[in-house]
Each structure stands twice: as C-alpha cells, then as structure tokens.
N, C-alpha and C positions, 0 to 999 in steps of 0.2 A: 345643583352639577347636573349637567345635560351632556349625554354622549352625541357627537356629531359625525365623527368620522373614525373608521379603523382601517388600516393598510397592513397586510400581512404578505410576507414574501418568505417561502420556504420554511413556514412554521406549521409543524404537525401536518394535517390533511391538505393545507393551502399552499400552492406554489406561488401564486400571485393573484392577490384577491383585494379589492377596495370595496368597503360597505360605508355608504352614507346613510345615517340612522334617522328615521322620522320620529316625530312626536306622537303621544296617545298610547292606546292599547295595541300591542304589537305581536303578533304570533310569530314564533320562529320555528318553522316546521321542516321536517327532513327525517329520513330513515335512521335508524340507529348507526352509530358510526361515521354519519356523513360530515360531522364537525360542527354541531350545534352548539354543544357546551364548550368546544374549543374557543368560540368567540369570546366568551366571557372569561376564560383562562387567559386569553391574550390581554384583555383589558386590564386584569390584575397584574399580569407580567409586566404590561407597559408601565402600569402606576408604580409598582413596587418592585420590579425585578425579581419576582419569585417564579422560579420555573414550575410548570404544571407537572412535570415528569422528570425523569432523569435526562441529563444532556444528550446522551446518545439516542435517545427516542424523540428529542424536540425537532430534529432536523427532518424536513418532509422526505419522503421517499422520492418524490419527483424532482427534488433538488439537483443541480449539476454538481460535479465533483468540485470539492472546496468552495462551494457558494456559502456565502454568510446567510444568517437568519436576521430578519429585521421586522419590528413592530413599530408602527407609528399611530398614535391616538391623538384625537383633536377633541376636547372637550370644553364647556363653557359654564362659569360660574358668574352668576349675576350678567353683567355685560362685557366680562373679561373672557378672553379666548386664550386657552392653553394648548400647547403641542409637545407631545413627548415622543422622542425617537430612540428606541434601544436597537442595538445590533449586537449579535454574538458572532464573533469572527475566529478564523484560524481552526487548527485541529482540535484545540481545548475549549473552542466556543468562549473565548474571553469576552466579557460585557463591555459595551460602550454605551453611554446615554447622554442625552441633551434635552434640556427643558427650556420652552420658549413661551414667552408672555406677550400676547399680540405681536408675534413674530420677532421678539427681540430675546436674545438668549440670556437666561437668568440663572442656569445652573448646568454644569459639565462634569460628567463623571458618574458612574453609577451610585457611590456613596452620597455625594452632594446633590443628586437628583432625589434619591430616596428620602433624605432628610427634608428637602424643599417640599415635597409632595405631602409628607405628613404634615408640615406647617400649613399647607394650604387647605388640605382636607380636614385637618385637625383630629385624625385618627390614624393608628398604625394599620398594618395590612390585615390583621386577624378581625379587628373591629370593623374595618370597612367591608370585608367579606361577608361576615355575618350579618351586617345591616342592610347591605343591598341584595344580597343572593340567597334565596331560599332553595337549599340542595333537593334533591329528588327525594320523595316520600317524608319530607319534614311535617308538612301540614297534616297528613294522615296520622304520623307518629304522635303529635301533641294530643290528639283525641283518643287514640286506641292505646297508648301506654298508660299506666297509673301508678301511684304510690312512689317509691324511691325511682323507678325507671324514668318516670316523666320529670322528676327533680333533676337527674342528671342530664336529661335531654336538653332541659332548658339551660342548665349551666353549660353544657357544652355549646349550644348555639349562642349564648351570650360571650363565649370566650373566657370563661373563668378557669380554663385549663391552665393558663399562666400562674394564677395563684395556686393551683394544685401541683404546679411544679416547684414553685418556691417552697411550699409547705414540705414537699418531698426532698428537696434539697436539704433543707433545715434538719428533717429527720435524718437523712443519709450522713450528714456531719455529725450529728448527735450520736448515732450508731457507731460511726467511725472512731470517735472520741472514746465511747465506751469499751470498744474492743481494743483500743490503744491501752487504756489504763489496765484493763484485764491482762492484756499481753505483757506489760511492763511490770505489773506487780508479781507474775509468776518468776520473772527474771531477777528480782530482788534477793539480796543474801539476808539469811536469817542472823539473829543476834549471836548464835553460837558459832556460825560461820566467820561473821566478823571477829570474835574474839580468837578463833582458830588462827585467822590470817594474821592478825597483829601479833600473836605469839610466834608463828613462824617466821614473821620479818625478823624479830628479836634475834633468834637462833641464826638465821641467814647473815645478819650482819656480823655477828660474832665469827662465823666461818669464813667470811669475807675479809676480815682483819688478819687472821692467822694466815690464810691463803697468800695475802699480799706480801707477808714477810717471807715465806717460801720462794716467792717469786723473785724477791730482790737478792736473795742468797745466790739463787741460780743464775742471775744476770751478771753477778760479779765473777762467779766461775768461769763464765762464758767469755767474759773479757779478757781474763788471765790466758785461758787457752788459745784464744785468737791471736795474742801478741805471739806466743810461741809458735803457734802455727804459721805465722807470716815469715819467721827465720827459716824454719825447716822448709817451707815451700820454695824459697828463694834456692836454697841448696839443690834441691830436688830438681827445679827447672834448669839449672846449671849442668848437672849431670845427664838431664833428660834430652838436652840440646847435643852434647857429645855422643850420647847413645844413638841418636837419630842420624847424625853424620856418619857415625861408625858403620851403621846398617846400610845407609845409602851408598857408601863405598863399596862395602862387599857385594851388594846387589849388582852395582854396575861392572865390578870387576868380574862376577859370574857371567853376565850378559855378553862381555867382551871375549871372554874365553870361549864361549858357546860360538860367537861369531867366528873366531879364529878356527875352530874345529871344523865348522861348517865349510870355510873357505878351502881348507886342505882337502875334503872330501868332493867338493866340486871341481877342483883342479885335477884330481885323478880322474873323475868321470868324464871332463871334457877332452883330456888327452886319449882315453880310450876311444871315444866317438871320432876324433880326428884321425885315429889309425883306421877305422873302418871306412871313413869317408875317401882316404887315400887309396883304398883296395877298390872302391867303387869306381874311382877315376881311371884306374888301368883297365877294368872291364869296359868302361864306355869307350875308350880309344880302339879296343877290338871290334865293336859293334857298328863303327861309323860307316863301312861299305853297304851293310845291309840297310841302314837307314837312307842311303842316296837312292837304292833301288825302289825302296817303298815310296819315296817323293815322286818318282817318275810314274810310277804305277797309279798313283793317287791323281796326277794331273790328267793322265789318259782316261781314267774313269769319270771325271768330271766333265771333259769334252763330250764323251759319248752320252752321258745323262743329259746335256743340254740339247744334243742332236735328237735324243729320244722324245724329249718334251716337245720339240719343234714338230717333229713327225705327228705326234698325238694330236697336237693342235691343229695340224693340216687335216688330218682325217675328220676332226669334229667340224671343222669350217666347211668341208666337202658335203657333209651330211646335211649340215644346216642350209647350204646353198641348194641342193636338190629340194629339200622339203619346202623351202620358201618360193621357189620356181612353180611347184605345183600348186601352192595355195594363191600365188598372183594369178594364174590362169584360170581357177575357179571363180575367184572375186570378178575378174573382168566380164565373165559370161553372166553373172548375176546383175552387174550394174547395167549392161547393155539392156536385159530384159525390163528393168525399172524405168530406164530413160525413154523406152518406146511408150509407156503409159503416160509419161508427164507431157506429151505431145497434145493431149486433151486440155491442159489447163488454160490455154489461151481462148479456146472456143468458150469454155466454161465461164470466164470472166466477162467475155462480150455479152453472153446470155444474161448474167446477174445484172450488168450495168442497164440493159435493156428493161428488165422487169423492175428495177429500181426506179427508172425514169417514168415508167408507166404507173408505178405507185403513186409517185409525187403528184401527177396530175389527177388520179382519181381522188387523193387526199384534198387537193385544192379545190376540186368539184364539190367535194363533201363540205368543205368549209364554207363555200358560197351559199350551198344548200341550207346549211345551219343557220347562217346570218339571215337568210330570206325568211327561213321558218320562225326565227326569233322575232323579226320585225312584224309578221303576220299575228304571232301569238300576243305581242306587245299591242297591236291595233285591237285585237279581240278583247284584250283586258281592258283597253280604254272604252270601248262600247259597252261592255258589261257593267263598268263602273258608271257610266251615264245612265243605263238602265236601272242601275240600283238607286242612284241619286233620285232619279224621276219617281220611282216606286215610294221611295222614303217621303218625297214631296207630296205625293198623293196621300200617304198615310198622315202626314202632318194636317193637310188641308181638311180631310175627313175627319180628325180629331178636333179640329178648330170649329168646324160647322160653318152653316151659310152666314151666320152673324158675326163671326170673328173678322178681326183685321188681318190684312194681307200682311205675312211675316216680311215682305221685301219693302211695299210702299206705305203699309200701316193704315191703308183705307179699308172700309168694309168691304167684303167679298160679294155679297148679294148675287147679282146676275153673273158675275165673273166665276161664281164657284163651279158651275156645271162645265163651262167653256174651258176653265183652266184644267180641270180633271180630264176631259176629253182631248185636249191638247197633249197633255203628258201621256195619255194612253196610246195616242195616235204615234207620238214619237218613239214610244217602246215598241209598238208592233213594227214600225219602219226599221227599227235597229235589229229586231230579233229575226224577222222574215226575210229581209234584204240584204243587208250588209253582213250580219252575222254569218247566214247560210253561206254566202260567196266566200267570206274568208276562211271559214271552217273547211269547205271543199278544197280551195287552195291550199290550206295546211296540211290535209289529208294526203295531197298529191306530193307535196314537198317531202313530207315524213316518209312516204314510200319510196321515193327517189333517194333520199338520204339513206335508208336502211339498204337499199340495193347497193349503193356505193361503198357502204361499210362492210358489205358481205364480199364484194370483190377485192377489197383491202386486206380482209382476212385470209382470202384465198392465196392472193399474191404473196402475203407474209409467210404461209406456209411453204410455197415454192421456193421463195428466197431462202428460207431456212434450210430445206434440203439442199439446195445449190452450195449454200455456204458450207454446209458440213462436207459436201464432196471437194470443196475447193480446199477446205482445211486438211482434208486427208491427203490430197495430192501435194500440198505445200510440206506437210510433213515428209512425204516420200521424197520430195525435192531436196529437203534439208538432209534427209538421211543418205541420199545419193551423193550430195556434195560431200558429207562426211566421209563415205566410203572412198570417194576419189581421192581425198586428202590423205586417207590411211593408206590407199593404194600407192601413192606417191612415196609415201615414208617408207613402204617395204620395197619398193624398186630402189630406193636410195640405199637401203640397208643391203639389199642384193648386190648393189654396185660395190659397196665397201667390202663385203665378203669377198667378192671376185678379186679385188685388188689385193687382199690377204692372201688369197690362193696363189694368185701370180708370184708374190714375193716369196712365197714357201715352196716355189714349184721345184727349186734346185736342192732342196733339203733330201739327203741320203742318209739311211740308218740300217746297220747290221745288227740283229738281235743276237746272233751267235757271237760276234766278236765282243758284244757288251758283256754277256754271259761269262766268257773267259776271263775277261778283265776282273770283274766282281769276284770271281774264285780266287784270283791270283792276290788281289788286294786282300782279302779276308785272311789269307796265310801269312801276309808281311805285316798286318796290322797288330798281331801279338808281338812280334819283334820290336816293332815301333813303340809299344808301350812300355816295353822294359827300357828301351832306349831313354825315353823321356824321363822314366822315374831316376835312372842314373844320373841324367843331366841336372835334375834338381838337387840331387845330393852333392854333386860337385859343387853348386853355387853356394852351398853352406859352408864349405871349408875356411873361406876368409872369415865367416863370422865366428866359427868355433876357435880359431886362432886368436881372434881379438878377445873373445871371451876368456881365454887362458890368461892373457896379458892382464885383464882387468882383475882377475881373482888373485893373481900374484901379488899385485899392488895393495889389495884390500888385506891381504894375509899379513903383509910386512907393516902396514898401517895398525892393525889390531895388535901385533907383537909390542910395538912401541908404547900404545896406550896401556897395556897390561902391565908393563914395567913401572909406567909412571903411578898407576893407582896404587900399586902395592907400595911404593915409596910413601904415598900420601896417608895410607892406612898405619904405617909404622910411625910417622911423624905426628898422628892425631893424638896421642897420648891417653886414649880411652882405657880405663880399668874396669872390667866386668864385675869384680868384687866389690869395688868401691860403689859404683851403680846401684848394685843389689842392697848394700848397707844403708845407703842414703834413702832408697825407695822405701825399705821396711820402716825406717823410723817416720817418713812421711805419712804412710799407711796408718801406722798406729796413732800419730797425733790427730790425723783427720778423723778416725774412728772415734777417739776420745772427745773431738768437738762436736760431732754429729750426736753423740750419745747425750751430751750436755743440752744441744739444741732441743732434740726431741723431748727431753725432760721438762725444759723451759716451756715449750709449746703445749705440752700436755697441762702444766700447771696453770698456764694462761687460759686454756680452754675451761679448766675446772673454775677458774677465778670468773670467768665471763659467764658460765653457766649459772654461778651464785648470783651475779650481779642481774642477769635475766630473770631468774627466779623472783628476786626481791622486786624488779621493775613490773613483772606480771601481777603479782599480788598487790603492789601498790596501785597499779592501774584498775584492778578488779575492785578495789575499795573506792577510788576516785569515781568510776562508771557507777557504782551503786548510788553514791551521793548525787551524781547528776540524774540518775533515774528517778530518783526519790523528788527531785526538784521538777522534773518534767511531769511526772504523776500528779503532783500537787496542781500544776498550772493547768493540765487536762482536766482536772475535776473541776475548776473553776469554770473553764470553758464550756464543759458539760452541762453544768447548772443553768448557765446563761441560755445555752440552746434549748434546754427543757422549758425555760420560761418563754422563749421566742416562739416554741412550737405552739405552746398554749394561746399565745397572743394572736398569732397569724391564723390559728383555726377558728379562733372567735372572731377575728376580722373576716374571714371567708364568708363566715355564716352571716355575719351582719351585713355584708354587701349584697349577699343573695336575698336577705328579708327586705332590705332598702329596695332592691329591684323589683319586688312582688308588688307593693301598691302602685309602683310607676306602669309596670306592665299592665295591671288591672285597670287603672285611670284610662291610659291610652285605649286599650281593648274596648273598655265600657262605652267611651265617647264614640269610636268607630263603628262598634256593634249597634249602638243606639241610632247612629247616622244611617247606616247601611240598611236596618230594618224600619226606617221612617218612624221611629218612637215606639215600635211595638215591644221591644224587649230595652229595659232602662239601663242595665249594667251586667257586666261579668266580674265575677269575684274570685280569688284565689287564697285556698287556706294556707297554713303552714306548711303542710305536705304538697302544695301545688297542685291540688285536686280543684278544678273548675266547676263554677256554678252560674247560672244564668237566672237573673231576676225576671219574673214574669207576673204581672199584675201584684206587684210589691212582696212577692215569695221568691225564694231561692230554690232552684231545681238544679240536679245533675244534668251533664250533657246527653246522657242516654235517654232522658225523657223527650228530647227533640228530633225533629226529622233530620234526614240526611242532609237535605239542602242547608238547613239552619245550622247543623254541626259543621259543615264546611265552610260556611259564612262565619262561624265563630272561630274555626282554626285559622282562618285567613286573617281575622282581625287580631288574634293572638300573636300570630307570626310577625304582623307588621308592628304591633305594639312592642315586640321584643326588639326589632329593628331600631324603633325609636328610641327605646330605653338604652339600646347600645350606643346610639349617637349622643344621647343626654350624658351617659357616663364618661365617655371618652372626650366630652366637651366640643364636639363638632357641629357645625351648621348643618342645615337641612341638604339632603342629598335627593336631587330631583328625579331619580329613578329607582326602580326596582325590578328584580328579575326572579322568576320561578321556574324550577326546572321539573318537568313531568308532574304537574300537580293534579292532572286529571286521573292517571293511574287507569284502574278498572271501574270508574264510576260510569253511570248510566247518563242519557242525555239530559234529565231532568237536573241532576246534581251538577253537572257541568255547567248548563245554563245559569244555576243559581250562583256558581262562582263566577262566571263572566259578569253577571248583572252586579255583583258585589264590586268586581274590579272596575266596572264602568263608572261606579260612584266615586273611585279613589282618584280619578283624573284631575281633580282640582288640586289635590296633595301632591301628586307625583305626575310630571309632564310626559314621563316614559315608564310604561309598565310592560315588561318583556315575558312573554309565556313561551317556554320552549316545550315542544312536544313532537313525538315521532307519529302521531295519530293524523291520517289525512282527512278524517271526516269531521275534524275540528276547524278546517279552514273557514267555514262559512260563519264562525263566531266572532272572527276578528275583522276589524275594518282595514287593517294593514297586515300584509303577510310578507314576512322574508322568508324566501324558499331556499334551503340548503341542499344540494345534491353533490354526489360524486361523479367526476367525469374522468376521462383518460389522462387529463394533465391536472387533476387535483380537484378538490373540492371547490365550489363556486356558491355564492350567496345572491339572490336576485329577488327584487321586488315583483310581486304579483299583482 
C-alpha cells in the first residue's frame, strides 16, 4: 500500500490543503502544533472513519460558519488505485463516506466503506495503526524499559488490549453473577419461616370461611331493609312535594303583601310631593315680572361686552400698526446701504473673466513647451541608446579578439578589428560632443521657460481665488438683499391689512361707565333669576308626579287581587303539618337502620378482603422464594462456566503473546543482520521479553552495545513488531511506515545511525515517513515535506 495524495478541508489545523506524496525516505519537518501528526491522523480517519479527537475540536478554527469537514485519500495497492472520500456535515458532523476503485464506486456509507477497507487491507484499525505508525518515544521505550514494563509495552503496541478487554468483560460478568447469588441467598426464607407461613395460611383460611358466613347474613338483612325503605321513601316523597308547594305559596303570599304595603306608602309620599309642587307654581307666577326685567338687562350687557371687545381689538391693531411702520422705515435704510455695495459685482466679474482667459493662454503655452521638452528628451534617449549599443559592440569585439569572426558577417576580423573600433569610437564622440550637447542645451531652455509659465499660472490661481471669494461674498449679500426685499413686501402687505381693519373699526364707540352700571344691575337680578329657574323646574315635575300616583293605585289594586287568590290556593292544597312530620320521622328511622346495616356489611367485607390479602401475600412470598431458589441454581451454573472461560482466555492470551515472541525475534534478527551487514547474527527475546544480541556466537544484553547500535536494534524490533501484527491479522504487506519524533534528544552520531538504518529499509518499504520538529535534521533526508502555520491555516510544501 502506497499513499499517493491527501486532501484536507476544514480539518484540524488545515483549512484547505492538498499533499501529493513522494516515495523513499521522507522527513516531515515543522514546529510543534503545526499539523505534522495531523496528516497521519487524517489518513487513519479517511481509512477507518475514526476521529482523532472530539467532534467539536475536529473542525478547523479557520473554517467558515456551517462549513463541512472533508478528507480525501488516494492510495495504491499493486496496480490498483483506491480513493476514499469522507465528509462530516451539519451541526452534529454526521459522517458520509464513499470508496472508489479505479474511479468506480464500490462502497457508499460509513459502515459499508469501513467493512470494505478492512477486507482490502486485511486488518482492523488498531492493527493497521500499530503496524504502520510508531508513536512518539516508542523506539526509546523498547530499550529503556525492562521486565514486566517492557512486556506490557509490547503487548500494547501489538494491540493485545482487545484480549484484555475480553478477559475483563468475562471477569466482570463472573463477579456480577457472584454478587447476584450472594444477594439472592440473603433474601431466601429459612425452613422455620416457611413452616410458620404454611401454619399461618391454614389459620387464615379458617377465618376466611367464618367471615364469609357473616357477610352473607348481613347481605340478606340489607335486602329486607332495602324493600321496606322503598315503600317508606315513596310516602315521604309525596308529603315532601306538598310541603314544598305549601312553602312556595306562603313565600309568594308574603312577597305580595310586602309589595301591597310598599304601594300604599309610595302613594302617600307622591301626594305629599304634589302638594309642595302646586305651592311652588303659585310662587313662580308671582316672580314673572322680575324675570322679564332680568332678560332685558342681560341683552344690554351682552351688547356692551361685544362693543368692549371690538374697542380693545381696535387699540391693539393701532399699536401694532405704529410699531410696524417704524420697523419698515429702519429696514429700508439698511437695504439701500447694501445695494450700493452690490454695484461692484459687475466690475469684479469682468476682472475674473480676463484673468481666467489669460490663465488658459499661459496653460496652452506650458503644454506646448512640455510637448517640445518631451520630444527633445526622447531624442536624447535615442542617442544615449545608440552610444550604449556602440560601447557594447566595442566590448564584444575586444572580447572576441583580432582572430575571431565578425558577429555580423561571420568573416575573420583581422585588419578590420582596429578600423571597426575606431569607427565606433568616432560615432560615440560625434553623438556625445555635438548632438547631445545641442539637445541638452535646448532642453534646459525649454525647462526654464516651462517653470516660468507654471509660476505665472500659480500666481494667477491665487488672484482668481481671492476674486472668487470676493464674488461669493457679494453674491451672498445679493441673496440677503433679495430676501430682505421679499420680507419688506410681506410687512407692507401686513401693514395695509391692519390699516383696512382699523378703517372698519373706526366707528366703534364704547362707554366704560355705562358698562359698569349694567354689570352691577345684572348681578342683583341674577339671584332672583336663579330662584325663578328652580321653581320652573319644579313646575315641570307636576304631571310626572300625577302619572306616578295613577300607576301606584293600579299596582295596589292588582296586588290585592293576587293576595286573595293565593290565600284560596293555600286552603285548597290540603297540606297537614302533623302528617308530614310523622312520615318524615318514619323515613329517617328506616334510613338510619339501612345505613347501619350497610356500614356493618362494608366493615365485614373489608375484614374479609384483609384476610384474603394476607393469604395472597404469604402465598406470593412462598412462590417468590421457590423462584429465587431456581434463579440461584441457574446463576451458580453460569458462574462455574465463566470461571472456566476466564482460565481458558487467560491461558490463550499468554499463548498468543508467547507465539508472537519468536516471530518478532526472527524478523528483528534478519533485519538487524542485514542493517549491520552481518556483524551481528541475531536478536533474541526470553520469556520476560528481555532482549539480547548475538556477537561472535555469544549472547549479550543491550546495555553492552553503543548508542547507535541500540537505536538500530530498537528500530529493528519496532519494525519486527509491525510485521508480526500484519502476520497475525492476515494482512498483505503495507508499503509504508511512519515514525513520530524518533530522534528525541539524541546526538548527531545516533541520528545518523538511525537514518543509515532507515536507508537500508527502502527495498522493503517504498515510503518511510519521519516526523520531527527539529530543523537541523533537514539535511539528513533526500525529500522534505515542510509543515508550517499561516494566517489561513497550516500548509505543507515540498522543499
């Protein structure tokens, strides 16, 4: 399997990155946190859909809101190309996956793709990760740990944690069964408790039979009293209906009598009120002359008040007229003064036009001078280029020498060498001393004239700005004068309108003394008028009171007829108070007896049900005890099975580890022999996974050898472990490996030893990736993929 291309979008540190992988020994270099290890996390995620971190931390901080995360991996096995696309979309980052073989879809959906990848690679995710990826510090740990720690490290690298989990699950189930058995045994009944319950059941069944007979007797008594109660209840209902009708009639009779008495009282009060109103009518007729005099005085007062208001308006208008006349006079004086200043505006505009015309003429002259100067400079540039070309030709000819060929005609230079150089020098002198001198002099004159014209334009601009400011000020004054004239016209129109009103009010006459006398007389007559109005209102009430007396008389007569009729109805009803109470007493007595029997019956039924419940409770307790005994027996059998399974799996786990030991030693020996060119024959592992190296036919511990040899041995052991993982998983060869930070704090000599060892592995692995944050190891690798952080996320590029 060879990794060809990886494309990441919004994944961890990467916003949008595509990496095309090379073959051979490759260094992946970059600072800590730049995203080096993320590349291999993404490869595992693409293959198996396993996230390297929690979902919320997988999305790049550089991603746009609601953007999806995608990983695309292209790899090759033999001559077949595979492409996996995984996307994580939406708020919950739901996973979508597709797998293509030579650009033809062969699996869709995360589950289907995961299963197909395992079939293609021949191993699950844990086995793949441990076989191709050596995590940070693993090489150093292999040699530095010892005893049981080294054994556990190798078990961890080989992915034996799954067997540990299975054994732990079996032990957990076994312990659960044991706790269940112990808990159920505590709940079982003792033999004495079972005998006591069976004895109690026998007594309760006897009590239940006796109580059943008592309930039947009470039920018969209840039936007899119920029949008697029905007859008594019927008589009581008949008497109760008469009692209700009698009470209703009495209540209605009382209400009618109250209405009759109320009518009599209201009639007396209404007649008293009518008497008072007729007296008020006599008083009203006596005061009629005073009311006529009051109305005349009121009319005169209103006329004088109107004249008084008109006179006050006339005085106010006259005051307003005088003030406005004074204001108009002052405004006219101010406008005349400003109009005299506006006469300068025409002369000012003429001066501005003259200066503007002169500016345009000067600017046109400046433009012509600029064009002439540009033409001269262009001519100078052409001559300077010709001089430069000739100097270049001289340099070329001198470089070629006399015996060289002419670069133009390809004939030998010989005698033409000096003549050609002399001619070129003559032409250079002609250009520099004659034509260039004349042109530069002309350019200086034109430049001086151009500067003078530009200075004149600036001076004219200053004058024009000053004139324009004066013009603007005068135009503003002109605008103000026009506005003032408009306001003056409005004020004159207002003055004319006030004059017309004064003319209309000229005939208005008002005597203040006459008005005071009328007001005094009006005040005296107003009190009499108030009394008169009050009497008038009382007089209007007389017909209303008379009508009310008639209505009350009719109501009184109607109530008298109704009272007579209801008295006859009470006599004809035939209700007897004595008979009603006799029947009621009999009903209450039978009802009380019936309720007493019902109460006794309910109490006995409750006792009967209590006995039945007690029997059911004891019976349930005995049944439950039998069921628990059966459950305990079944759980004991399962416990024994789990005990045996625990021993079997524990032995199997140890057997698998011991089977892996010679496989790892064989791979490591062959590889170490190859890397050391036969100097060391083999690597051996004992039962406790301590390593020894054979040197000249004798075994020695790792501590005997140099640091570089130990690093080489560690590398061989780690690769041997990867090969063993692939053998045990039944997978074919994987064509790449990756090592994360294997250099650590090693010196240059040990680094070189590891690199030299890795070089010899290129026949077995077409791609070997070394991840490091150390810049000073760049020179050790033929190919370097440099990873760095930018403002738009991490990027990876080949150096």
